[in-house]
C-alpha positions as CSV (number, residue, x, y, z in Angstrom):
1,M,33.2,-104.8,-203.1
2,A,29.7,-104.8,-200.6
3,T,28.6,-101.6,-199.5
4,E,27.7,-101.6,-195.6
5,A,23.7,-100.4,-195.3
6,S,23.2,-97.4,-192.9
7,P,22.9,-99.0,-188.8
8,V,20.4,-96.3,-189.2
9,V,17.9,-97.2,-190.6
10,G,15.0,-98.9,-188.3
11,D,15.5,-96.4,-185.5
12,D,13.1,-93.9,-186.6
13,K,9.9,-96.2,-186.4
14,V,11.6,-96.8,-183.1
15,K,11.1,-93.8,-181.9
16,D,7.8,-92.7,-183.3
17,S,6.5,-95.2,-181.5
18,Q,7.6,-94.6,-178.1
19,S,6.6,-91.0,-178.3
20,Q,3.2,-89.5,-179.6
21,E,1.3,-85.9,-179.6
22,C,-0.7,-85.0,-176.5
23,P,-4.2,-84.3,-178.8
24,K,-5.1,-81.3,-175.5
25,C,-1.8,-79.4,-175.2
26,G,0.9,-80.6,-178.0
27,N,2.9,-81.9,-175.8
28,E,5.1,-85.1,-176.3
29,M,2.6,-88.2,-174.5
30,S,4.9,-91.2,-172.8
31,M,4.1,-95.2,-172.4
32,T,3.5,-95.7,-169.0
33,R,2.3,-98.4,-166.6
34,I,-0.9,-96.6,-164.9
35,I,-1.7,-99.1,-161.8
36,R,-5.1,-98.4,-160.8
37,T,-7.2,-99.1,-156.9
38,E,-10.5,-97.8,-159.5
39,G,-10.4,-97.4,-163.5
40,P,-8.5,-99.4,-166.6
41,S,-4.9,-99.8,-165.5
42,G,-2.3,-101.2,-167.8
43,M,-0.2,-99.9,-170.4
44,F,-1.7,-95.6,-171.2
45,W,0.0,-93.0,-173.1
46,V,0.5,-90.3,-170.6
47,C,1.4,-86.6,-171.2
48,D,5.0,-85.1,-170.3
49,D,2.8,-82.0,-169.4
50,Y,1.7,-83.5,-165.5
51,S,-0.6,-80.0,-165.4
52,C,-2.5,-81.4,-168.4
53,G,-2.8,-84.5,-167.0
54,T,-4.3,-86.8,-170.7
55,V,-4.2,-90.4,-170.8
56,V,-4.6,-92.7,-174.3
57,N,-5.5,-96.4,-174.3
58,K,-3.4,-97.8,-176.9
59,S,-5.9,-97.5,-179.2
60,G,-5.6,-94.1,-179.3
61,V,-8.8,-93.5,-176.9
62,E,-9.0,-91.1,-174.5
63,V,-9.6,-92.6,-170.8
64,E,-9.8,-90.4,-167.4
65,Q,-7.5,-87.9,-166.8
66,L,-5.1,-88.8,-163.9
67,N,-5.6,-87.1,-160.4
68,L,-1.8,-85.9,-159.3
69,T,-2.9,-85.5,-155.2
């Protein structure tokens, strides 16, 4: 009788791709769609600590911080 494969095999890879550590404060970052009137728009990693405001593009290059007012 064949043993059944664990359904958790690919979950670790998915979780790793859905979060990243902030290079400034060390908090978790989330992938977010940003639409700006000035500056680059698209998908960016944004720090979950909004007082930090760090924004990193998909390539890992830090871009201008968000000004949340």
